N, C-alpha and C positions, 0 to 999 in steps of 0.2 A: 103748656105745664107737664106734657109727657116727658121729658126728659128729666126730666129735675124730679129729687130727692123728698118723699112728702114724711114728717117728722109729726109726732103727738109730745108731748110732756108725758114722761112716764115719771115721775118724780123730782121733786122740789127737797132739799136736803141742805140742814143749817150744819154748816163747816168754821173752826174759827177764825178763820178770813171771809167769812157771808155765807151765800146758799151756793150750792149744787143744782144745776140744774140738767138732767137728765132727758135726754130726747131718744124716741126711737123711730124705726120704721118697721118695726116685726120679725126682724130674722139681726140689729144691730142698736146697738146704744151707746150715745155720745155725751162725754160732759163736757158741760163749761161752768164757768163761777161767775154769781152776779153780785152785787148792790146786797143784802138785809135783804132792807126795802121792798126793791121791786120786788125781788124773790115772795117776799110778804103778801105783794099786790098782784103775783099771779098767783099764789096760793088761795088768795080769797074767794077769787073768782071760779077756782077748780073746785076749791070744797062747799060754793053754794052760799059762802057768809057773804054778810052784805053789810060792811063799816055804817057808821051812826055818822059819816060824814063822807063825803067824795075824796077821795084817795087821788092823787094828781094826774095816773093814767083816768082813771074815773071821767075828771073833768076835760080831759081832751077825747076819752068817747063821745064825751055828752057834748063837744062842743061839735066835733065830725057829725054826728046826727045832727046838730040843730041847723048845715049848715048842705044838711041835703047829700052827706059824704060817709064812706064805708071804710073800712081795709077790707080790701080783695087778698090779700097774703102780702104772705113774708117771706122772704127768701135771704140764707146766707149764701151771701156771694165770696166769701173770700174766709180764710185763716191764718191769722200772722202771728209767729210767735208768744202763741197764749190767749191772742187776740184775737177775738169772729166781726165780721162785719156785714153789714145786713143789709136792705133795700126794704123799705114799708110802702107796697103799690096804695094808694089812693081812691075812689071814684070817685067823682063830686056830680051830683044831679039835680039841680034845683030849679026853679021858674026867671030864677033869669040871669042863666048861662048853662049851657049847653053840657051835653056831659062830657066831662072830663077825666083823663084819667095822670094822675101825679103819682111820680115814683120818686121817694128820696132815700138819702142816705141816714142809716140809722143803727143804734143800738141796737144789741141781738135783743136783748133784755126789757127794752123798751118798747119793741114788734112785739115781742111774745107777747111783755102784758097786753097789748090793745090787738091783738090776734084774738085772745080768749074772751075780749069782750067782744068782738064784731061775731065770734066763732069763723072768721079765719082761719086758713091753713098755712101754714109752714113746715116750706123747704127746703133740702140745700139742693147746692147745683152737684153733680155725679165726682164731678172731681175732688171738688171741700172734701165732699162726706166721703168719697173711699183714701183719704189719708188719713180719716181718722180712725182713731184705736178703736177698736169697741171692747165697752166697760160694762158689760152686758154681768160676768163676773163678781163684781166689785159690787156693782149694785146690789147681787143676792149676795154677796156679804155683807152688806152694810143693813141690810132689811135683818137679813138673819140674827146678825146683833143685838140690839137693844131697840125697844122703840123708841121714835123720834120721840122728841119733845109733839106736846097735842099741837096745832097750826101747822104743821108743816110733813111733806107725805101725797102725794096723789094715787 
């Protein structure tokens, strides 16, 4: 993991087309856009809100836990024409089977929603991270405009 770039969710902001997710490594911030429902799912965990009923990501996280599995980490592995690709790495270990590590192709938005529920790290491949524009100034400009509607922003 030492060669990977570790990032954290910096902000989730509503947009006319969905939700902007800002991820940063402490020196650079990038942005990509996701479905507003998944943005709300991620934000609920980050803000400590507990929905009255489990959301889809909660259900999947609970299913993993019931089978003795956990999300180890998420790695963003590719960026192509505004689309990001991720790998979700899960470890399963229970009384029925030996320890097993599974790596799945997954959307970054779903992967992040699961990672925040399992407190798992989020990484980028260095070559993918380096090709992305630094959006730190754009995020600061958005933050300095007006406060976003309640329920958004980290």
